[in-house]
DOFI-418792 format. One line per 3 residues: their letters; for each residue x, z, y of N, C-alpha, C, O. Coordinates in Angstrom, 2 decimals. Example, Ala and Ser with C-alpha at 12.3 -4.5 7.8 and 13.67 -1.06 7.14 Angstrom:
! DOFI-418792
as	13.19 7.80 -5.69 12.30 7.80 -4.50 13.20 7.80 -3.30 14.24 8.46 -3.32  12.85 7.08 -2.25 13.67 7.14 -1.06 12.90 7.87 0.03 13.41 8.04 1.14
END
This chain:
! DOFI-418792
mgh	0.85 0.00 -1.19 0.00 0.00 0.00 0.89 0.00 1.24 1.91 0.68 1.27  0.50 -0.75 2.25 1.24 -0.82 3.49 0.87 0.30 4.44 0.06 1.17 4.12  1.47 0.27 5.60 1.23 1.29 6.62 0.91 0.65 7.96 1.32 -0.47 8.27
hla	0.17 1.39 8.74 -0.11 1.04 10.13 0.43 2.15 11.02 0.59 3.29 10.58  0.70 1.80 12.24 1.19 2.75 13.22 0.01 3.42 13.92 -0.84 2.73 14.49  -0.04 4.73 13.89 -1.04 5.47 14.65 -0.41 5.88 15.97 0.76 6.25 16.03
qln	-1.21 5.81 17.04 -0.72 6.25 18.34 -1.75 7.18 18.95 -2.96 6.99 18.81  -1.23 8.18 19.62 -2.05 9.13 20.37 -1.47 9.21 21.76 -0.25 9.31 21.92  -2.31 9.17 22.76 -1.87 9.58 24.09 -2.97 10.42 24.68 -4.16 10.14 24.53
igr	-2.54 11.47 25.37 -3.47 12.43 25.94 -3.20 12.60 27.42 -2.12 12.26 27.91  -4.18 13.11 28.12 -4.03 13.42 29.54 -5.00 14.52 29.93 -6.18 14.48 29.56  -4.51 15.48 30.67 -5.38 16.53 31.20 -5.91 16.04 32.54 -5.15 15.87 33.50
tla	-7.21 15.82 32.60 -7.81 15.27 33.81 -7.77 16.27 34.96 -7.83 17.48 34.75  -7.67 15.74 36.17 -7.67 16.56 37.38 -9.08 16.95 37.81 -9.25 17.81 38.67  -10.07 16.33 37.20 -11.48 16.59 37.51 -12.29 16.15 36.30 -11.76 15.49 35.40
pvd	-13.57 16.49 36.26 -14.41 16.01 35.15 -14.42 14.48 35.09 -14.32 13.80 36.11  -14.54 13.95 33.88 -14.49 12.51 33.66 -15.55 11.77 34.47 -15.33 10.64 34.88  -16.69 12.40 34.69 -17.77 11.73 35.44 -17.68 11.95 36.95 -18.62 11.61 37.67
sdl	-16.57 12.50 37.44 -16.41 12.77 38.87 -15.99 11.52 39.64 -15.51 10.55 39.05  -16.17 11.56 40.94 -15.73 10.46 41.80 -14.21 10.26 41.72 -13.73 9.13 41.84  -13.47 11.35 41.52 -12.01 11.25 41.45 -11.55 10.33 40.31 -10.55 9.63 40.46
lig	-12.26 10.34 39.19 -11.84 9.55 38.03 -12.53 8.20 37.92 -12.37 7.51 36.91  -13.29 7.81 38.93 -14.02 6.54 38.83 -13.09 5.34 38.67 -13.44 4.39 37.98  -11.93 5.38 39.29 -10.97 4.28 39.14 -10.49 4.16 37.71 -10.24 3.06 37.22
ftt	-10.36 5.28 37.03 -9.97 5.29 35.62 -11.12 4.84 34.73 -10.95 3.94 33.91  -12.27 5.45 34.89 -13.39 5.15 33.99 -13.90 3.73 34.13 -14.38 3.14 33.16  -13.81 3.16 35.32 -14.28 1.77 35.47 -13.35 0.77 34.79 -13.76 -0.35 34.50
mld	-12.12 1.16 34.53 -11.17 0.26 33.87 -11.17 0.40 32.34 -10.57 -0.42 31.65  -11.83 1.43 31.82 -11.77 1.67 30.38 -12.26 0.50 29.54 -11.58 0.10 28.59  -13.41 -0.05 29.87 -13.94 -1.16 29.07 -13.00 -2.36 29.09 -12.80 -3.01 28.07
vvn	-12.44 -2.66 30.25 -11.52 -3.80 30.38 -10.28 -3.57 29.53 -9.88 -4.45 28.76  -9.66 -2.40 29.67 -8.43 -2.11 28.93 -8.70 -2.04 27.43 -7.91 -2.56 26.64  -9.79 -1.40 27.04 -10.11 -1.32 25.61 -10.37 -2.70 25.02 -9.94 -2.98 23.90
dra	-11.05 -3.55 25.75 -11.29 -4.92 25.29 -9.98 -5.68 25.13 -9.79 -6.40 24.15  -9.08 -5.52 26.09 -7.79 -6.20 26.02 -6.97 -5.68 24.83 -6.29 -6.46 24.15  -7.04 -4.38 24.58 -6.33 -3.82 23.42 -6.87 -4.43 22.13 -6.11 -4.88 21.28
ers	-8.20 -4.45 22.00 -8.81 -4.97 20.78 -8.49 -6.45 20.54 -8.49 -6.90 19.39  -8.21 -7.20 21.59 -7.87 -8.61 21.44 -6.36 -8.84 21.32 -5.91 -9.98 21.20  -5.58 -7.78 21.35 -4.12 -7.90 21.28 -3.65 -8.11 19.85 -4.24 -7.59 18.90
dgf	-2.57 -8.88 19.72 -1.94 -9.06 18.41 -1.54 -7.69 17.86 -0.93 -6.89 18.56  -1.88 -7.43 16.62 -1.47 -6.20 15.96 -2.45 -5.05 16.08 -2.27 -4.03 15.43  -3.49 -5.19 16.90 -4.48 -4.11 17.02 -5.27 -4.01 15.72 -5.62 -5.03 15.11
vwr	-5.56 -2.77 15.29 -6.33 -2.55 14.07 -7.61 -1.77 14.36 -8.70 -2.20 13.97  -7.52 -0.63 15.04 -8.65 0.29 15.21 -8.39 1.18 16.42 -7.24 1.42 16.79  -9.48 1.67 17.04 -9.33 2.69 18.09 -10.44 3.72 17.96 -11.55 3.42 17.52
lqd	-10.12 4.94 18.33 -11.06 6.05 18.34 -12.08 5.82 19.44 -11.73 5.49 20.57  -13.35 6.01 19.09 -14.38 5.89 20.11 -15.64 6.62 19.68 -15.91 6.78 18.49  -16.40 7.04 20.65 -17.74 7.57 20.44 -18.63 6.33 20.39 -18.76 5.61 21.38
dgi	-19.24 6.09 19.25 -20.03 4.87 19.08 -21.15 4.74 20.11 -21.60 3.63 20.38  -21.59 5.85 20.67 -22.66 5.79 21.66 -22.23 5.22 22.99 -23.05 4.66 23.72  -20.92 5.34 23.33 -20.48 4.87 24.64 -19.32 3.88 24.58 -18.98 3.28 25.60
gna	-18.72 3.69 23.42 -17.68 2.68 23.28 -16.28 3.09 23.72 -15.36 2.27 23.70  -16.12 4.35 24.11 -14.78 4.86 24.41 -14.70 6.29 23.89 -15.63 6.76 23.24  -13.61 6.98 24.17 -13.41 8.32 23.62 -13.55 9.43 24.66 -13.17 10.57 24.39
tsl	-14.07 9.13 25.84 -14.12 10.15 26.90 -15.03 11.32 26.57 -14.87 12.39 27.15  -15.97 11.15 25.66 -16.86 12.26 25.30 -16.31 13.10 24.16 -16.83 14.18 23.87  -15.25 12.63 23.51 -14.67 13.35 22.38 -13.72 14.43 22.89 -12.99 14.20 23.85
rwp	-13.73 15.58 22.27 -12.97 16.73 22.74 -11.72 16.96 21.91 -11.76 16.91 20.68  -10.64 17.21 22.58 -9.37 17.60 21.96 -9.55 19.00 21.40 -10.15 19.85 22.06  -9.05 19.28 20.18 -9.22 20.62 19.62 -8.66 21.70 20.55 -7.50 21.63 20.97
ddd	-9.46 22.66 20.85 -9.07 23.85 21.63 -8.81 23.61 23.11 -8.35 24.52 23.79  -9.08 22.42 23.63 -8.87 22.18 25.06 -9.73 21.02 25.52 -9.35 19.86 25.36  -10.88 21.33 26.10 -11.80 20.25 26.48 -11.44 19.59 27.81 -12.20 18.76 28.31
tin	-10.29 19.96 28.41 -9.84 19.27 29.61 -8.92 18.09 29.27 -8.48 17.35 30.15  -8.63 17.93 27.99 -7.74 16.86 27.55 -8.55 15.62 27.19 -9.46 15.68 26.36  -8.21 14.51 27.82 -8.79 13.21 27.48 -7.87 12.59 26.44 -6.65 12.69 26.55
vnm	-8.44 11.95 25.44 -7.65 11.46 24.31 -7.88 9.97 24.08 -8.98 9.45 24.25  -6.80 9.29 23.69 -6.85 7.90 23.27 -6.06 7.82 21.97 -4.93 8.30 21.90  -6.65 7.21 20.95 -5.97 7.09 19.68 -6.33 5.74 19.06 -7.48 5.30 19.14
stw	-5.34 5.09 18.46 -5.57 3.80 17.83 -4.54 3.57 16.74 -3.57 4.32 16.61  -4.77 2.50 15.96 -3.78 2.10 14.96 -3.43 0.64 15.19 -4.24 -0.17 15.65  -2.18 0.32 14.83 -1.59 -1.00 15.08 -0.77 -1.41 13.86 -0.38 -0.57 13.05
tav	-0.51 -2.70 13.75 0.25 -3.19 12.60 1.74 -2.87 12.70 2.43 -2.82 11.68  2.25 -2.67 13.91 3.69 -2.46 14.08 3.97 -1.80 15.43 3.18 -1.91 16.36  5.10 -1.13 15.52 5.54 -0.53 16.78 5.66 -1.61 17.85 5.26 -1.40 19.00
eal	6.20 -2.76 17.48 6.40 -3.84 18.44 5.07 -4.32 19.03 5.00 -4.62 20.22  4.04 -4.38 18.22 2.72 -4.83 18.69 2.15 -3.84 19.70 1.65 -4.23 20.76  2.23 -2.57 19.39 1.73 -1.55 20.33 2.55 -1.57 21.61 1.98 -1.53 22.71
haf	3.86 -1.62 21.49 4.72 -1.63 22.67 4.40 -2.83 23.56 4.36 -2.71 24.79  4.17 -3.99 22.95 3.85 -5.20 23.72 2.56 -5.00 24.52 2.47 -5.44 25.66  1.57 -4.34 23.94 0.34 -4.08 24.68 0.56 -3.02 25.76 0.22 -3.25 26.92
vyg	1.11 -1.88 25.39 1.26 -0.76 26.33 2.04 -1.17 27.57 1.63 -0.86 28.69  3.15 -1.85 27.38 4.02 -2.16 28.50 3.96 -3.61 28.96 4.53 -3.96 29.99  3.27 -4.46 28.20 3.20 -5.86 28.56 1.87 -6.33 29.14 1.83 -7.32 29.87
dre	0.79 -5.63 28.82 -0.52 -6.05 29.32 -0.67 -5.61 30.78 -0.52 -4.43 31.09  -0.97 -6.55 31.66 -1.01 -6.25 33.11 -2.10 -5.25 33.47 -1.88 -4.39 34.32  -3.27 -5.34 32.84 -4.36 -4.40 33.15 -3.99 -2.99 32.70 -4.25 -2.02 33.41
hra	-3.40 -2.89 31.51 -2.99 -1.57 31.02 -1.89 -0.98 31.90 -1.92 0.20 32.23  -0.94 -1.80 32.29 0.14 -1.33 33.17 -0.42 -0.86 34.52 0.06 0.12 35.08  -1.43 -1.55 35.03 -2.03 -1.15 36.31 -2.66 0.24 36.20 -2.53 1.05 37.12
vmr	-3.32 0.50 35.09 -3.90 1.84 34.89 -2.80 2.87 34.73 -2.88 3.96 35.29  -1.77 2.55 33.97 -0.66 3.50 33.77 0.02 3.86 35.09 0.40 5.01 35.31  0.17 2.88 35.97 0.83 3.15 37.25 0.03 4.15 38.10 0.60 4.85 38.93
rrr	-1.27 4.20 37.88 -2.13 5.07 38.68 -2.46 6.39 37.99 -3.24 7.18 38.53  -1.91 6.66 36.83 -2.36 7.82 36.05 -2.18 9.16 36.75 -2.92 10.10 36.46  -1.23 9.28 37.66 -1.05 10.57 38.37 -2.20 10.85 39.33 -2.38 11.99 39.76
ewf	-2.99 9.83 39.67 -4.19 10.05 40.49 -5.26 10.78 39.70 -6.12 11.44 40.29  -5.23 10.67 38.39 -6.31 11.17 37.55 -5.90 12.26 36.57 -6.74 13.04 36.13  -4.61 12.31 36.21 -4.14 13.22 35.16 -2.95 14.05 35.61 -2.11 13.58 36.39
ekl	-2.88 15.30 35.11 -1.70 16.14 35.31 -0.51 15.51 34.58 -0.69 14.78 33.61  0.68 15.81 35.05 1.88 15.36 34.34 2.13 16.32 33.19 2.26 17.53 33.38  2.19 15.77 31.99 2.47 16.56 30.79 3.86 16.22 30.29 4.31 15.08 30.40
aif	4.55 17.21 29.72 5.89 16.97 29.19 5.85 15.95 28.07 6.68 15.04 28.02  4.90 16.09 27.17 4.73 15.14 26.07 3.27 14.72 26.05 2.38 15.56 25.93  3.03 13.43 26.18 1.65 12.94 26.24 1.39 11.83 25.22 0.27 11.34 25.12
qcl	2.42 11.44 24.48 2.29 10.34 23.54 2.97 10.69 22.23 4.02 11.33 22.22  2.36 10.26 21.12 2.92 10.52 19.80 2.59 9.34 18.89 1.48 8.81 18.94  3.54 8.95 18.08 3.37 7.86 17.12 3.67 8.38 15.72 4.51 9.26 15.56
wwv	2.99 7.83 14.72 3.28 8.16 13.32 2.67 7.08 12.43 1.79 6.33 12.86  3.16 7.01 11.20 2.68 6.01 10.25 1.57 6.58 9.39 1.62 7.73 8.97  0.55 5.74 9.13 -0.56 6.11 8.26 -0.76 4.99 7.24 -0.41 3.84 7.51
peg	-1.32 5.30 6.08 -1.63 4.24 5.12 -2.64 3.26 5.72 -3.53 3.66 6.47  -2.48 1.98 5.40 -3.44 0.99 5.89 -4.86 1.44 5.57 -5.15 1.91 4.47  -5.74 1.30 6.56 -7.14 1.69 6.39 -7.45 3.12 6.77 -8.62 3.47 6.95
hrp	-6.43 3.96 6.90 -6.66 5.36 7.27 -7.01 5.45 8.75 -6.38 4.80 9.59  -7.99 6.25 9.08 -8.39 6.50 10.47 -8.01 7.93 10.81 -8.65 8.87 10.35  -6.97 8.12 11.62 -6.52 9.47 11.93 -7.59 10.28 12.66 -8.38 9.74 13.43
tlm	-7.58 11.58 12.41 -8.53 12.49 13.06 -7.84 13.17 14.24 -6.62 13.13 14.36  -8.64 13.79 15.09 -8.07 14.55 16.21 -7.22 15.71 15.73 -6.19 16.02 16.33  -7.65 16.38 14.64 -6.85 17.49 14.10 -5.49 16.97 13.59 -4.46 17.61 13.81
eaq	-5.50 15.85 12.91 -4.26 15.24 12.44 -3.35 14.90 13.63 -2.16 15.19 13.61  -3.93 14.30 14.65 -3.16 13.95 15.84 -2.58 15.19 16.51 -1.44 15.17 16.97  -3.37 16.26 16.58 -2.88 17.50 17.18 -1.69 18.05 16.39 -0.73 18.53 16.98
qrl	-1.75 17.98 15.06 -0.64 18.45 14.23 0.62 17.62 14.48 1.72 18.16 14.54  0.45 16.33 14.62 1.60 15.45 14.86 2.21 15.73 16.24 3.43 15.81 16.38  1.36 15.87 17.24 1.85 16.14 18.59 2.55 17.50 18.64 3.59 17.63 19.28
tal	1.99 18.50 17.98 2.62 19.83 17.93 3.99 19.75 17.27 4.94 20.37 17.73  4.09 18.98 16.20 5.39 18.80 15.52 6.39 18.10 16.42 7.56 18.46 16.46  5.93 17.09 17.15 6.82 16.39 18.08 7.32 17.33 19.17 8.50 17.31 19.52
ead	6.43 18.14 19.68 6.83 19.12 20.71 7.83 20.12 20.16 8.78 20.49 20.86  7.65 20.57 18.93 8.51 21.60 18.34 9.84 21.06 17.83 10.87 21.69 18.01  9.81 19.88 17.20 10.98 19.39 16.48 11.64 18.17 17.10 12.72 17.76 16.67
gpt	11.01 17.58 18.11 11.51 16.33 18.64 11.14 15.20 17.69 10.45 15.43 16.70  11.60 13.98 17.98 11.24 12.84 17.15 11.79 12.95 15.72 12.98 13.20 15.51  10.91 12.74 14.76 11.24 12.71 13.33 10.36 11.61 12.72 9.48 11.09 13.40
pya	10.58 11.25 11.47 9.68 10.27 10.85 8.22 10.75 10.81 7.31 9.93 10.68  7.99 12.06 10.92 6.63 12.62 10.90 5.90 12.36 12.21 4.69 12.13 12.21  6.61 12.40 13.33 6.02 12.21 14.66 7.13 11.77 15.60 8.18 12.42 15.69
ftf	6.90 10.67 16.31 7.97 10.11 17.14 7.40 9.44 18.37 6.20 9.49 18.62  8.27 8.80 19.14 7.88 8.11 20.38 8.50 6.71 20.38 9.25 6.36 19.47  8.18 5.93 21.40 8.83 4.63 21.54 10.33 4.79 21.72 11.11 3.96 21.24
tta	10.74 5.83 22.39 12.16 6.03 22.67 12.95 6.22 21.39 14.10 5.77 21.29  12.35 6.89 20.40 12.98 7.08 19.10 11.94 6.74 18.04 11.21 7.62 17.59  11.87 5.48 17.65 10.86 5.02 16.71 11.45 4.88 15.30 12.54 4.34 15.13
fpa	10.72 5.37 14.32 11.15 5.31 12.93 10.41 4.20 12.18 9.27 3.89 12.52  11.05 3.60 11.17 10.39 2.54 10.41 9.27 3.09 9.53 9.25 4.27 9.20  8.35 2.22 9.17 7.27 2.59 8.25 7.87 3.00 6.90 8.92 2.49 6.51
pdg	7.20 3.92 6.20 7.73 4.37 4.90 7.95 3.23 3.91 8.87 3.31 3.09  7.15 2.18 3.97 7.31 1.06 3.04 8.04 -0.11 3.68 8.13 -1.19 3.09  8.56 0.10 4.87 9.26 -0.97 5.58 10.72 -1.05 5.18 11.20 -0.27 4.36
pat	11.41 -2.01 5.76 12.84 -2.14 5.46 13.59 -0.91 5.96 13.25 -0.32 6.98  14.61 -0.55 5.22 15.42 0.61 5.60 16.28 0.22 6.80 17.38 -0.31 6.64  15.77 0.49 7.98 16.50 0.16 9.20 16.81 1.43 9.96 16.24 2.49 9.69
dvr	17.69 1.32 10.90 18.02 2.45 11.74 16.85 2.79 12.65 15.93 1.99 12.84  16.90 3.97 13.20 15.94 4.36 14.21 16.05 3.37 15.35 17.15 2.98 15.74  14.90 2.96 15.91 14.88 1.95 16.97 14.42 2.58 18.26 13.70 3.57 18.26
sfp	14.84 2.00 19.34 14.46 2.48 20.66 13.77 1.35 21.41 14.28 0.23 21.49  12.61 1.66 21.97 11.86 0.71 22.78 11.80 1.30 24.19 11.11 2.29 24.41  12.50 0.71 25.13 12.51 1.28 26.49 11.14 1.21 27.14 10.41 0.23 26.97
dac	10.81 2.26 27.88 9.60 2.23 28.67 9.78 1.21 29.79 10.86 1.10 30.37  8.73 0.49 30.07 8.80 -0.54 31.10 7.84 -0.24 32.24 7.48 -1.13 33.01  7.43 1.00 32.34 6.49 1.39 33.39 6.90 2.76 33.90 7.17 3.64 33.08
pa	6.95 2.99 35.18 7.39 4.27 35.70 6.47 5.41 35.28 5.26 5.23 35.16  7.05 6.58 35.06 6.28 7.77 34.69 5.56 8.25 35.91 4.83 9.24 35.86
END
């Protein structure tokens, strides 16, 4: 069985999601999500089926955290979308208008093809990344590990192409 790359990114909002402060963010969600779904390598994304995004879903133990989670065929595919898609980059450039700066806000890990990661699973991976730094269990673009069934290659680094 093959593997897909799971990605999590979180943000603690500066105001409620339905506030005027976050309108610039929320109005872009459908556009960015649509672009992600049409990107090469996209497999799945977490969403509340009633609204088509994940803004109503709660992070375990902290309801001020907004969560985005998806799966992709490869690190390269996700990286190409995150840092190459102009609409996504435009939202990323403005994230300090809507979200607090967090020390760690993104986590990557490999899952078996077809697996849909849960919020609890994502929280465990993010906690491990915070405690242990990048490992094959949880990593970042800066230190990316190959899939368990992939070629035995060295740890790879994908530079961020968007300012923090």
